[in-house]
LUMLUM-698440 format. One record per atom (N, C-alpha, C): residue in one letter; z, x, y. Coordinates in steps of 0.05 Angstrom, whole numbers, plus 5000, padded with zeros to 4 digits. Example, Ala and Ser with C-alpha at 12.3 -4.5 7.8 and 13.67 -1.06 7.14 Angstrom:
2
a515652644886/a515652464910/a515652644934/s514252574955/s514352734979/s515752585001/
END
This chain:
675
x674843375818/x676143395844/x674143535863/x673943435888/x672143545907/x672843845913/x670843995919/x671244275924/x673144335947/x673044165968/x674744215991/x677444065990/x678143965966/x680743845963/x682844045954/x685344015963/x687544175954/x688444085926/x689244275910/x690144205883/x692744045883/x694544105902/x697143975904/x698744015878/x698544245866/x700244315843/x700444615842/x702444715828/x702745005826/x700545125808/x700045385808/x697945505792/x698445455762/x696245435747/x696445405718/x696745685706/x699145755698/x699746035688/x697946105665/x697445915646/x695745985623/x692946065632/x691745905649/x689045965658/x688846235672/x690946295689/x690946555702/x691146785683/x692846755662/x693146965642/x690547005626/x689246785620/x686646805605/x684646955621/x684546905648/x682647055665/x683247355666/x685847415666/x686647705667/x685747845641/x686147705618/x685347825593/x682347845591/x680947635602/x678047635601/x676947875617/x678247955638/x677348175654/x677448435639/x679448455621/x679748705605/x678148685578/x678248455565/x676948425539/x675248165539/x672948175551/x671247935552/x670447825525/x670348005505/x669547915478/x671847765464/x674247755476/x676447615464/x676847335475/x674947255493/x675146985505/x672946815492/x673746575484/x671946385472/x672146125486/x670345945480/x670445675492/x670945465471/x672545265479/x673145035462/x672644785478/x673244555465/x672944305479/x674844285503/x677044425501/x679044415523/x678544635544/x676444805540/x675945015559/x676245285547/x676745495564/x676945765555/x679545805538/x679345955517/x681646025500/x681346305491/x683546425482/x683546705473/x683246705442/x681446875433/x681246935404/x683247145397/x685647055387/x687847235384/x687347435362/x685947365341/x685247555320/x683547785331/x681647715348/x679947915361/x681648095380/x683447965395/x685148115413/x686948305399/x688148215376/x689848395360/x688248645351/x685748595343/x684148825334/x683549015356/x683048905380/x682449075403/x684749255411/x687149165404/x689549305412/x690749475389/x689149515368/x690149675345/x687949845334/x688550095328/x686550275316/x686250235286/x688050085274/x687850025245/x686749745241/x685749705217/x684749435211/x687049245208/x686949025223/x689148835223/x688948655198/x690948655182/x690848485158/x693048265159/x695048305174/x697248105175/x699348185195/x701448035196/x703648085215/x705048345208/x705448525227/x706948775223/x709548775238/x711448925228/x714048935241/x713649085268/x715349015287/x715249145313/x717949125326/x718449295346/x721049285361/x720849085383/x722348865381/x722448665402/x724748475398/x725548345419/x727648135417/x726247865412/x727147735390/x725947475383/x728247275379/x727647025383/x729546815378/x728146545376/x729346355362/x728146095360/x727945965388/x725545905396/x725045795423/x723745985442/x723146235434/x721946415453/x719146335461/x717646235442/x714946145449/x715045915468/x716845735464/x717245505482/x718045605510/x719645815511/x720445925537/x718046035552/x716146165538/x713746265550/x712046035560/x711845825544/x710345585552/x711545465577/x714245455578/x715545345601/x714745485627/x714645745626/x713945895651/x711145845659/x709345795640/x706545765647/x705645485654/x707245285646/x706545005652/x706444955682/x704244845692/x704144785721/x705844545727/x706444505752/x707944275761/x706644135784/x706843875786/x705843725809/x708043645827/x710543735821/x712743665838/x712443795865/x714143715884/x713943825911/x716743845922/x716943955946/x719443965961/x719243785986/x721343645992/x721343466015/x723543556035/x722843586060/x724843676080/x727043466084/x729443576088/x731743396093/x732943486120/x731943386142/x732843476168/x735743416173/x736643186163/x739443106170/x741543286158/x740843446137/x742743636125/x742343916136/x740343956152/x739544226161/x741044306187/x740944556193/x741944666218/x739644816232/x738944736256/x736744856271/x734144866255/x733444636244/x731044616226/x728544736239/x728144686265/x725644766278/x725445066284/x727745206284/x727745486292/x728645686270/x730245586250/x731245766230/x729145856211/x729646086198/x727846186177/x729246196150/x731646096149/x733146086124/x732545826109/x732645826083/x731845596067/x734045536046/x734645276044/x736445176023/x734944956007/x734644985981/x733144795965/x734844675943/x734944415942/x736344265922/x734444195899/x735044275875/x733344195853/x733444395830/x732244325808/x732044495784/x730644755791/x731944975787/x730745225796/x728145305781/x727845205757/x725345265743/x722945145758/x723144895765/x721044765780/x720644885808/x722944955821/x722745075847/x721345345846/x722045505827/x720845775824/x717845745820/x716945545806/x714045495803/x712745435830/x714145265845/x713045185871/x712945415891/x714645615887/x714745835906/x712746055899/x711346035876/x709746255866/x707546345885/x706246165899/x704146245917/x705246325945/x707046165955/x708146215982/x709746475984/x711046545962/x712846775963/x712146985942/x709746985932/x708847195914/x709047465927/x710647645914/x710947925923/x712247935951/x713947745958/x715147735985/x718147745985/x719447745962/x722447745961/x723448025956/x725048135975/x726048405973/x728348425953/x730048225952/x732348235934/x732847965922/x733447965896/x734347715883/x737147775872/x739047595877/x741647605864/x742047335850/x742847335825/x743547085811/x746147125796/x747646905795/x750046885778/x749646655760/x748046685738/x747346455721/x749646355706/x749446115694/x751646015678/x752246205655/x754846275652/x755646445630/x755746285604/x754846405583/x754746255557/x757446285543/x759346125551/x762046145541/x762745935521/x760945745516/x761545525499/x762845295514/x763345335540/x764545125556/x762745055580/x761345255590/x759645205614/x757245045607/x756144915627/x753644765624/x751344965628/x749244925613/x746745075617/x744444885618/x742244975630/x739844805631/x738644805603/x737644575595/x736444555568/x733744435571/x731744585561/x728944495563/x727944435535/x727244195529/x726244115503/x723244075505/x721744115483/x718844095483/x717943925460/x715643795464/x714243645443/x711343685448/x709743635427/x706843645429/x705743365434/x703943345454/x702643095460/x699743155465/x698043035448/x695143085450/x694443375449/x695943525432/x695343805428/x696343985450/x697943875468/x698944035490/x702044015491/x703244235500/x706144235503/x706944045526/x709043895521/x710143725542/x713143775543/x714243815566/x717143865569/x718643605572/x720743565556/x722443325557/x725143415567/x726143265586/x728743335598/x731043185586/x733143325577/x735543185569/x737243165594/x737942915602/x739242875628/x741942735624/x743742795642/x746242635643/x745842395661/x747942245666/x747742005681/x746842045710/x747342295719/x746542355747/x743642475748/x742342485724/x739642595724/x739642895722/x741943025717/x742043315715/x741143405687/x739343595686/x738243685661/x740043905650/x742343825639/x744344015629/x745843905605/x746544085587/x748244015564/x750244235559/x752444175545/x754244375536/x752944535514/x753444795513/x752344975492/x754645105478/x755944965459/x758345075446/x757645295426/x759645465421/x759245695403/x758545595375/x759345345368/x758745235342/x755745165338/x754345165360/x751445105359/x750045325344/x748145245326/x746645445312/x744745605329/x744245495353/x742445625373/x744045705397/x746445805393/x748245865416/x746946075435/x746146295424/x744846505440/x741946415447/x740546295428/x737746225432/x737446025455/x739145825457/x738945635479/x739245765506/x741145955508/x741546095533/x739146265540/x738046405520/x735746575525/x733246415533/x732946185520/x730646005526/x730845905554/x733345855564/x733745775591/x733145995611/x734046235605/x733746465624/x730946585625/x729646605603/x727146755601/x725046655621/x724346405621/x722146315640/x722946355669/x725446325675/x726346345703/x726146635712/x726946825695/x726647105702/x723747185704/x722147075686/x719247145686/x717947055712/x718646815721/x717546725747/x718746875770/x721246945768/x722647085790/x721347365795/x720547495774/x719347765776/x716847755794/x715247545792/x712847515808/x713447515838/x715847425845/x716447395873/x717347655886/x718347845870/x719348095881/x717248265894/x717948395916/x716148595928/x716048835910/x714149015915/x713849255898/x716449425898/x717849415920/x720449565922/x722849385918/x722349135908/x724448945905/x726249005881/x728648885883/x730748935863/x732148675856/x732748635831/x734348395822/x737048485812/x739148345820/x741848385811/x742748135796/x743848165772/x744647935755/x747447975746/x749247785754/x752047795745/x752147675717/x753747795699/x753947695672/x756547805659/x757347675637/x759747765623/x758947865595/x761047915578/x760548035553/x758847865533/x758947605537/x757647425518/x754647465515/x753347525538/x750447545537/x749347795550/x751047985557/x750048225571/x748048375554/x748548385528/x746648535511/x743948395509/x743948135508/x741447985507/x740047985534/x741547965555/x740347965582/x738948235587/x740148455579/x738848715582/x736148725567/x736148605543/x733748615527/x731448445539/x732148205548/x729948045559/x728948155586/x730848285601/x729948415626/x728248665620/x728848805598/x727149025590/x724348925584/x724148695572/x721548585565/x720048475590/x721548335607/x720248205630/x719648405653/x721548575659/x721248765681/x720149035672/x720549095647/x719749355636/x722149545634/x722449655611/x724849825606/x725050055626/x722650155635/x722650375654/x723550305681/x723750045687/x724649945713/x727649875714/x729049955693/x731949915692/x733250105712/x734849995730/x736250155751/x739050235741/x740550045730/x743250105721/x744749865713/x747049915701/x748949705693/x751549765706/x752249605726/x754649655742/x756949495729/x759249635726/x761649505716/x763249415740/x763849165742/x765349045764/x768248995755/x770149125768/x772949075762/x773748825776/x773248595762/x773548335775/x776348215774/x777948325755/x780648215751/x782648435746/x783848555767/x785548785763/x787848745743/x788848505740/x791048455721/x790048405693/x787448345690/x786348285664/x786647995656/x784647895642/x784747625632/x786447605607/x788547455609/x790347435586/x789347225565/x787147085571/x786046895553/x784447025530/x783747275534/x782247415513/x783947465488/x782747465465/x784247485440/x785547755436/x784147975442/x785148235435/x785348425459/x783448415477/x783448585500/x783548425526/x785248495544/x785348355570/x782948445587/x781148255591/x778648325605/x779148385635/x778248615643/x778548705671/x775848685686/x773748655671/x771148705684/x769048495676/x766848495693/x764348365686/x762148575692/x759648485690/x757448675694/x755548575715/x754048775725/x751848715744/x749448875734/x747548725722/x745048855712/x743148875735/x741949115738/x740249175761/x737549275751/x735349125759/x732649205752/x730949215777/x728949395778/x727049405800/x724449285791/x722849195810/x720149095804/x718449335796/x718649555810/x717149805804/x718950035812/x719950185792/x721850395797/x720650615814/x717950645815/x716650845831/x716750775861/x717150525867/x717350435895/x720150355902/x721950365883/x724750275888/x725950425911/x727150285930/x728150405955/x731150355957/x732650455937/x735650425938/x736750665952/x738250615974/x739250825991/x742250885988/x743550735970/x746350785965/x748150645985/x750650725985/x752650586002/x753550766026/x754550626046/x755650776069/x758150926060/x758751136074/x761051296068/x763651156075/x765651176058/x768351066064/x769751256084/x771951166096/x773451326115/x774451586101/x775251566076/x776151796061/x773852006058/x771451896052/x769152076050/x768452216076/x768652066098/x767952176124/x769952396132/x772452356123/x774552556130/x773952826117/x772252836097/x771553096084/x769853266102/x768553146122/x766753286140/x768453406163/x769953616156/x771953716175/x771053976189/x768654076183/x767654316196/x765654226218/x765654386240/x763854326263/x762054566268/x759454506272/x757554706280/x755454586298/x755254686322/x753354576342/x753754276345/x756354196348/x757153916352/x756453736329/x755853846306/x755353686282/x757453736261/x758453516249/x760453536228/x759153586201/x760453756185/x759353796158/x761653856139/x761053836113/x762853906092/x761554116075/x763054246057/x762054456040/x761754346012/x759354376001/x758754305973/x758054545957/x759354585935/x758754825919/x755854825909/x754555055910/x751755065902/x751455095872/x753655145857/x753355155828/x752854865818/x751154845797/x750654595785/x753054525768/x754554305775/x756954235761/x756553975745/x756253755759/x755853505745/x753353515728/x753653455702/x751353475684/x750553765682/x752453945677/x752054235679/x749654335662/x747854475676/x745454585663/x746154865653/x745554925628/x745955195618/x743555365626/x744055625627/x741955815635/x739555785617/x739955735591/x737755715573/x735955475578/x737055275590/x735555025596/x733955055621/x734955185642/x733555215667/x733755515676/x732455695661/x732755985667/x731856055695/x729955905707/x728955965734/x731155915755/x733255775749/x735355725768/x737855905763/x737456105746/x739656305742/x738656565755/x739956645777/x739356895791/x741656965809/x741457205820/x743557305838/x743057205866/x745157135880/x745057075909/x746757285922/x745457435940/x746757655954/x748157555979/x750257695987/x752057616008/x752457836029/x752457756054/x753257936076/x756357896078/x757958076069/x760858026068/x762157996096/x760758086117/x761858066144/x761357786156/x759057666150/x758357406163/x758357176144/x758157226118/x757857006099/x755056916095/x753157036109/x750356966105/x749457036077/x747256896068/x746356946040/x743457016040/x742557136018/x739757206014/x739157225984/x736657205976/x735957245948/x735257545943/x735357705964/x734757995962/x737158155971/x737858355956/x740058525964/x739258775978/x740958875997/x740459126011/x743159226021/x743159416040/x745659526049/x747359326064/x746059116076/x747558906090/x748458686071/x746558596055/x747258396034/x748058546009/x750458646010/x751358845990/x752858735966/x753658485967/x755058365945/x753458125934/x754058035910/x752557815899/x754257635882/x753257395877/x754557195860/x752457095840/x753257045815/x751556915796/x752956655787/x751356455779/x752556185772/x753856185745/x756356265745/x757956245720/x760156045724/x760555865704/x762655665705/x765355805706/x766855765728/x769455905731/x771455845708/x771355605698/x773355525677/x772655615649/x770055625643/x769255695616/x767855965614/x766956075636/x765456325636/x762656295626/x761756045622/x759055995612/x756956035634/x754756155627/x752556195646/x751155925652/x751155855678/x749855605686/x747555645704/x747155475724/x744955495743/x745855415771/x744155485790/x744455395818/x743055125821/x743754965841/x742454715846/x739854755861/x739554985876/x737155035891/x735655265879/x732955255883/x731255475873/x731255705893/x730155935885/x729956165904/x728356085929/x726155935925/x724455865947/x725955695967/x727455505958/x728955325976/x731055485991/x732455665977/x734455835990/x733156006012/x730856116007/x729556286027/x728756116051/x727955866047/x726955696069/x729255566084/x731655546071/x733855396084/x736455556082/x736255816084/x738655976080/x740855926101/x739955816125/x741955756146/x743755526138/x742955366118/x744655146109/x746555226088/x746655496081/x748455596061/x750455796073/x752755816061/x754756006071/x756356096047/x757156356047/x758856466026/x761656476036/x763556396019/x766356406026/x767956506002/x770256626008/x771956715986/x773956485979/x774156435954/x775956235944/x777856355924/x780256235921/x782256345903/x782156185877/x781756325855/x781756205829/x783456375810/x785456245799/x787356385781/x788556635795/x789356595820/x790556805837/x788657035843/x786056995839/x784057195844/x782157095865/x781757245887/x779757165907/x776957255898/x775057075900/x772257155893/x770356995910/x767957095913/x765856975930/x764656725915/x764056535931/x762456305921/x760556215943/x758456065935/x756455975953/x756655675958/x756455595983/x756755315990/x754455216008/x753754966005/x751854836022/x753254696044/x752254716069/x753254566092/x752054296091/x753454096083/x752453826081/x753253676106/x751353626124/x751853506150/x752153206149/x753853096166/x754452806165/x752152646176/x750852726197/x748852556209/x746052676211/x745652916200/x743153046202/x741052896185/x738752816198/x736652676184/x737252376180/x739052266196/x739651976194/x742351926183/x743051666179/x745651586169/x746151696141/x748551806138/x749251916112/x750051696093/x749051716069/x749651526048/x750651676023/x752151526006/x752951635981/x751651475959/x750951605937/x749651465915/x751451245904/x750251015899/x751850785888/x752950865861/x755350785856/x756650855831/x756250635810/x756750705785/x756350505763/x758950345757/x761150415771/x763550255770/x764450185798/x764849925803/x765749825829/x768549715825/x770449855836/x773249765832/x774849745857/x773449715880/x774849675906/x776549425905/x778749415919/x780449175918/x779048925928/x777048965946/x775648735957/x773848605936/x773248745914/x771448645893/x772848445875/x775548425877/x777048235861/x775947955864/x775247825842/x773947565844/x775847345856/x778447395855/x780247205867/x779647175897/x778547395909/x777947375938/x775747165943/x773947125924/x771946915927/x773146645930/x775246585913/x776546325915/x777946295941/x779246515950/x780746505976/x778746455999/x776446585998/x774546556020/x773546276023/x772846156001/x771745876003/x773945676009/x776345736000/x778645556007/x779245576037/x779045816048/x779545846077/x777545696093/x775045686084/x772845556098/x773045256095/x773545156071/x773244876065/x775944736061/x778144896063/x780944796060/x781444656034/x779944736013/x780544635986/x779244815966/x780444825942/x779244985921/x776944835909/x774744835923/x772544645917/x770444755898/x770845005889/x768845125871/x770145325852/x769545305826/x770745485807/x769345755806/x770845965807/x769946235803/x767646325821/x767846275847/x765746375865/x766046685868/x763746815871/x763747105875/x764647165903/x766047385908/x766847465935/x764447555952/x764547495977/x762447585995/x762047885994/x764248035991/x764048325990/x762148425968/x762248295945/x760448375923/x757548355931/x756848135944/x754048095952/x753248295974/x755048335993/x754448536013/x754148816001/x755748875981/x755549135968/x752749165955/x751648955944/x748948965932/x746949005954/x747148855976/x745148865997/x745149136011/x747549256014/x747749506029/x746449736014/x745949695988/x744649905972/x741649935979/x740449725990/x737649715994/x736849776022/x734449896025/x733349956052/x731749716062/x733049536076/x731749296085/x730049346110/x727749206110/x726049206134/x726348946149/x725048916171/x725248676188/x724348426172/x726048216173/x725447966161/x725247966130/x726348166117/x726348166088/x727947926077/x727147826054/x728347576043/x730047636018/x732347496017/x734147505993/x734047235981/x733547225955/x733446965940/x735746955920/x736946715918/x738946655898/x738346385887/x737346375861/x736546115850/x738645995831/x741046115831/x743345985819/x745546005841/x745045875864/x746645955887/x749445845888/x750145645872/x752945555870/x754045475897/x756245605905/x757545545930/x756245695954/x753945825949/x752445955970/x753746205981/x755146355964/x756346605972/x754146795983/x751846795970/x749646975978/x748846926007/x748546666014/x747746606042/x749946696061/x752446656054/x754646736071/x754547046075/x754047196053/x753947486055/x751647576072/x749347446070/x747047526087/x747647496116/x748847266124/x749447216152/x751547416162/x753547466145/x755647656154/x754647936157/x752948026138/x751948296140/x750048326164/x748448116169/x746648126192/x748348156218/x750548016219/x752248036243/x753448316246/x754248436223/x755548696224/x753648916231/x751148906220/x749349136225/x746949076242/x746848826253/x744548756270/x742048696254/x742248656228/x739848616211/x738648336216/x736348296204/x734948046207/x734047936180/x735747976160/x735047876133/x735047576132/x733447456115/x733247166112/x733947096083/x734946846079/x735746766052/x734246516043/x733846496017/x732946256003/x734946195981/x736345975984/x738345885964/x737045655948/x737445655921/x736545445904/x738845355886/x739445095885/x741645005869/x741044725858/x741544685832/x741344425820/x743644255831/x743144005839/x745343835849/x747143735826/x748443915813/x750243845791/x752643685801/x753143455788/x755343285797/x758043425793/x759843395812/x762543505809/x764243325792/x766143435778/x767943285761/x769643095779/x769942845771/x771442655787/x774342735790/x775342905772/x778142985772/x778543245789/x776343365798/x776543615812/x777343585841/x778343805852/x779043805881/x776543755898/x774243865889/x771843835905/x771043535907/x771243395885/x770443115886/x772442955904/x774943015901/x776942885917/x776642945947/x775543185953/x775043255981/x772443135992/x770943005975/x768542865985/x765942985976/x766043195959/x763543325950/x762743205923/x760543055923/x759542925899/x757943115882/x756843325893/x755443515877/x755643795889/x754743995874/x755144275882/x753544335908/x751244215911/x749644265935/x751044195960/x752643975959/x754243905983/x756244115990/x757344245970/x759244465975/x757744705988/x755444775976/x753945005986/x753044966015/x751944736021/x750944686048/x753244696068/x755444566061/x757744566080/x758844846084/x758844996063/x759845276066/x758145426086/x755445406083/x753645546101/x754145456130/x754445196134/x754945096161/x757445216173/x759545216157/x762145316167/x762245616170/x760945756151/x760846046153/x759246126178/x757045986183/x755546046208/x757145996233/x758545776233/x760245716256/x762445916259/x763646006237/x765746206238/x764746466248/x762346546239/x761246796248/x760446796277/x760046556288/x759446526317/x761946536334/x764246586321/x766846596335/x767646326346/x766646106334/x767445836343/x769445736323/x771845666332/x773745556314/x773245256310/x774145156288/x773944866284/x775644726305/x774644506315/x775844376338/x778644276333/x779044166309/x781644056302/x781944026273/x784343986263/x784743946234/x782943726223/x782343526240/x780643306231/x777843396222/x776943626233/x774343726226/x774243816197/x776543846184/x776643936156/x776343696137/x776243456148/x775843216131/x772943226121/x772543286095/x769843346085/x768543106071/x769642866075/x768442636061/x765642596072/x763842536054/x761042506062/x760042216061/x761842016065/x760841746064/x759641676090/x758541436092/x757041356116/x758741326140/x761441306137/x763241276159/x764241546171/x763541766157/x764542026165/x762142206171/x761342236196/x758942396202/x759542696196/x757442836188/x757743116183/x757543266210/x759743386217/x759943516244/x758143756247/x757043856224/x755544106226/x752644066220/x751743826215/x748943776208/x747243756233/x744643816230/x742743816252/x741243556253/x742643326250/x741143076254/x741242996283/x739742786290/x739442726318/x742042636331/x743942536314/x746442436326/x748242666334/x747842906324/x749743126331/x748143376338/x745843346349/x744143566356/x745543776373/x747143686392/x748443876410/x750544046396/x751543956373/x753544116360/x752444366346/x749744356341/x748644576326/x746344716340/x745544626362/x743144726375/x743445026382/x745845116386/x746245396394/x747545556371/x747245446347/x748545596325/x746945846318/x747846066328/x746746326323/x748846526330/x749046756316/x751246936322/x750947076348/x753047206357/x752947336383/x750747546385/x749947666363/x747747866364/x745047736360/x744947466361/x742347336359/x741447286330/x743047336310/x742147306283/x742047006276/x740546946255/x739946666248/x742046566229/x743546356237/x745546236219/x744945946213/x742445866218/x741545596211/x740245596184/x739345366175/x737845346149/x736345086147/x734045096136/x732444856130/x733044766102/x733644516099/x734144396072/x731644266062/x731044326037/x728844186022/x729944075996/x728843855987/x729743735962/x727343695943/x727743785918/x725643755898/x725143465892/x722643385890/x721943105884/x719243105870/x718442875860/x715842845848/x713742875870/x711242915862/x709042955881/x708942725901/x707942795925/x707442585945/x704942415938/x703442515919/x700942385912/x701242195888/x699841975889/x699841785867/x698341905843/x698741785820/x697441885795/x694441885798/x693341705813/x690441685816/x689341945828/x690942095843/x689942335856/x689342545835/x691042565815/x690842775794/x689042685771/x688942425765/x687442335741/x685742095748/x683842125766/x682241895774/x680641775750/x680041945730/x678541855707/x680041655690/x682741645694/x684341455678/x684341175689/x683141135712/x683240865724/x680540725723/x680640465721/x678240295717/x677040215744/x674640115741/x673140025765/x674539815781/x675939635766/x677339415779/x679939505793/x680539765791/x682939875804/x682140045828/x679840005839/x678840165861/x680640155886/x682239945888/x684039925912/x686040155912/x686640265889/x688540485887/x687440735901/x684840755903/x683640995915/x683640985945/x684340755957/x684240725986/x686240915999/x688640945988/x690541135998/x692041245975/x691641495969/x692841625945/x695541755950/x696741695973/x699441805980/x701541585975/x703741655964/x705841465958/x706941345985/x707641085984/x708340946008/x710841056022/x712741166007/x715241256019/x715241536029/x712841666030/x712741946039/x711941966068/x713242156081/x712742206110/x710642416114/x709842446139/x707842656146/x709042936141/x711642966146/x712943226141/x713043286111/x713443076094/x713343116066/x710543226058/x708543106068/x705743196062/x705343476071/x706243536095/x705843806106/x707144016089/x709543956079/x710944156061/x709344206036/x708343996023/x706844035999/x704244186004/x703044136027/x700544276034/x701144576038/x703444636052/x704144916056/x704545056030/x705944926011/x706345055985/x703745095971/x701944895972/x699444915958/x697645125970/x697845165996/x696245356010/x697545636011/x699945656000/x701245915998/x702546006024/x703445826040/x704745896065/x707845876062/x709346076072/x712246066070/x713445826084/x715545716073/x716845476084/x718345536110/x718645796116/x720245876140/x718545896165/x715945856163/x714145886186/x714845676208/x714545756233/x715145566255/x713145336255/x714145096260/x712544856261/x712744726289/x710544616298/x710444486324/x708844236322/x709844016335/x708343766336/x706743756362/x704243686359/x702543656383/x701143376382/x700243286405/x698643046406/x695843126416/x693843086400/x691143156407/x689342916403/x688042836424/x686242596423/x687742356412/x690342336420/x691942106411/x692942116383/x692542336369/x693442366341/x695742566340/x697642516321/x699842706317/x698742936299/x699243176309/x698243416295/x700543606291/x700843716267/x702843926261/x701444196263/x702544376278/x701444646280/x703544836267/x702744976247/x704445156232/x703745446238/x705745596247/x705345876254/x702945916273/x703145776296/x700945796315/x698545646305/x696345796300/x693845676291/x693345716261/x695445796246/x695045856217/x694345606202/x695645386209/x695045126195/x695444896214/x693444726216/x693744476230/x693644246209/x695244046213/x695243816195/x695443556211/x693643376204/x693643106217/x693342896195/x695342726194/x695342516173/x695142236184/x694342216210/x693941956222/x691341836212/x690941576217/x688541436210/x686441466232/x684041376225/x681741366244/x681041636256/x681141846240/x680142106249/x677142086251/x676142156275/x673242126279/x672042376293/x669542356301/x668142576314/x669442666340/x670542466355/x671842536381/x674242716375/x675842646356/x678142806349/x677243086339/x675143086323/x674143346313/x673343536335/x672143426356/x671243596378/x673643716393/x675843546396/x678143646410/x679743856393/x680043806367/x681443986350/x679944246346/x677344236348/x675744486345/x676244676368/x677044576392/x677744746414/x680144926408/x681844836390/x684244986382/x683645216364/x681345206350/x680445426332/x682545486310/x683645276296/x685545336275/x684245476251/x685745636237/x684645776213/x684245576191/x686145376189/x685945176168/x686644906180/x685444696169/x686244426177/x686044236153/x687944056151/x688043876129/x688443586139/x687143406125/x687343116131/x688042966105/x688942716108/x689042536085/x686242416081/x685642356056/x683042236050/x682841966065/x685041826067/x685041566080/x685041586110/x685041836121/x684941866150/x682141796160/x680141796142/x677341736151/x676641456143/x674941336160/x674041066155/x672541046129/x670841246124/x669241246100/x668241536095/x666741576074/x665741846067/x663841956088/x662441776102/x660641866123/x662241996146/x664341856154/x666041966176/x667242226168/x668042256143/x669242506133/x667242736134/x664742676126/x662742876126/x661942956155/x661942766173/x661242826201/x663343006213/x665942956208/x668043126218/x667743406207/x667243416181/x666843676168/x664643846181/x662343716186/x660043856197/x660543936226/x661943766241/x662643836269/x664444076270/x666444086253/x668244316252/x666744576245/x664844546226/x663244786219/x661644886243/x660644696258/x658944766281/x660644876304/x662844746310/x664444816334/x666645026329/x667545046304/x669645236297/x669145346269/x667245526268/x666145606242/x668245736224/x670345856236/x672445996220/x674445796208/x674445546216/x676445356207/x675745256179/x677645276161/x677345176134/x678544896132/x676944696125/x677944416124/x678444336095/x680744196091/x681344086065/x682343806069/x682243646047/x683343376048/x685143336024/x687043146027/x688743076004/x688642775999/
END
């Protein structure tokens, strides 16, 4: 492949990993007929101070299929995403993304464009109950290399039932989850966090694979969600009231979890006023997780009191004439203070001594003045049990039924749950939330609602396999042939609802998607006016660009020219598939060049040619024919950072070289590539 050609495929994970190991242990890299390979025996010895004689026991989670799962994550893909304008809302201006397709392939495609750029990931993966469908990835060896084979249903969905009777019941689920989580980790920012909903069937295994992928030290917590206040009566012995939310950070040292806003009851505790600031009193004794004096002796000391004013000091005199020591009132056990002597001396104005009655005896105690708004918005540490009434999963069903007028999706999570997760994090401008098991798109709904409530500017990326709906289901009868249709319609209607626009009439609830029933909320040319102003009152983004996973835009000859004979030279004339549009090509180029799909795009006409300008001058793309020196001179005036053409855009190799040299001469900073 020519040096200035784009690869048009995701990175080869194996090759990247070999390079990383080579940087640390160059003596462990060898060459074979297939290229660089790792000498694993040598690597084992480098990582052990003893002589390696054979396999040794170690602590790790293993299962049949784990090696295949690692292979899955590392296999490159030539697939691409194709824009679907007719299903989108405000395609040209929105920064939100909805992607239809297998999330494993999509995650691979996002590796360069969104590496280290996702602030929060939430997923609600298929629960391994013996009834749900899970993705199944099968492998075979072909010419000494792993090849993935898809088991597909009639709709082309790569899914099978995973019953408990299967000998690989847990293994199949782990093999499905492992590569997806491995790829997802790469996308998180250093302060990014992933939330994973799960039930009892796999919570233990999920925690273990997350320990391995994210690192045990990056475990944030395991939240118990009281999802069913009445309890599930279908359980054999215990009525299940809860599910779990496993939380991991990309890097615990950078994790920026700020907790939750105070409830009205919490705010009511701030009943004291000083200099127009509300505060509450917190005891200075260490109570929760009580420290004994023997464990923290430096925090056991006398605090002296001015009995007339309640002021405190670490030194006694005739004014500070009484003192208190940290003894547990109930047990009499010697404990500790929460603050050191140094902190008390530097911040004594934030402390006050008061008399309290215990067992009919008044005695002095020391309290901290905890201000409501001092130093910014007051937050409370997130709890490990969420049992608010809004968290009831039944609310999720009600929410989607209110929007779509039918029970079109089984067991959707409530919007409140997703907002609760988001509110824990300290979001910056334009931070992105990813959900690659997006289902009915509750996450997108929550992002838009929270943005409206707090003026935020969070963006979402939803990924969902277009799993066919059951023909007997309410969703199918309402016109939804697959889950993606439900998710997209929900986002349209949620955005419209958040804009305070009511549906025009009951007829608008007719959700059939056949050719005779136009989608009233799509941003196609026939209904542009219905969505052109779709944005909330505070200016937040309620649109979304739809992309659909598909095979590469490029013909096989692009990737394997060596496989074609001399008498097939006609295939080299145009290596792009006939049914692909210029926007299709632009999307694959953006992914290959590592540009986010949300960047603004503009169409220009330069020297009679159609040109796409992405993010100003970040990328120019022209896929018209007969690109020549005249065009090169005009495009050079724009000084784009990158420019890409089709190989067939040039009359011949001489014309291509002339354009390349002209760009070097007239716009030296422009990087030119061809596909």
